[in-house]
Phi, psi and omega in degrees: 000129181277145177262135180293141178269128180277146177286139178272124180294137181233137179264142179227156171062229185296323179297318180295318179296317180296319178296317180296318178297318179295321179293318178296319179296317179296322179295319178295317179298322179294319181291332184269354182293151180292139180283139180261146174271111184299325184290350177262357180288129183299327178291322178295316180298316179296319179297317180296320178297316179298318180294321180295317180292331182273356175096011178274000000 
């Protein structure tokens, strides 16, 4: 029995431009966010302690 292939939605014109602008804006906001130091994260510290106690 064959399965029907669904059509992939495609954006054109103003909708496509608006979507692209929103994606670019989100990418810029992501790049400008402050970087976190992973080693100061309490979950990371707890994980390292557990690994140290277990011999890893």
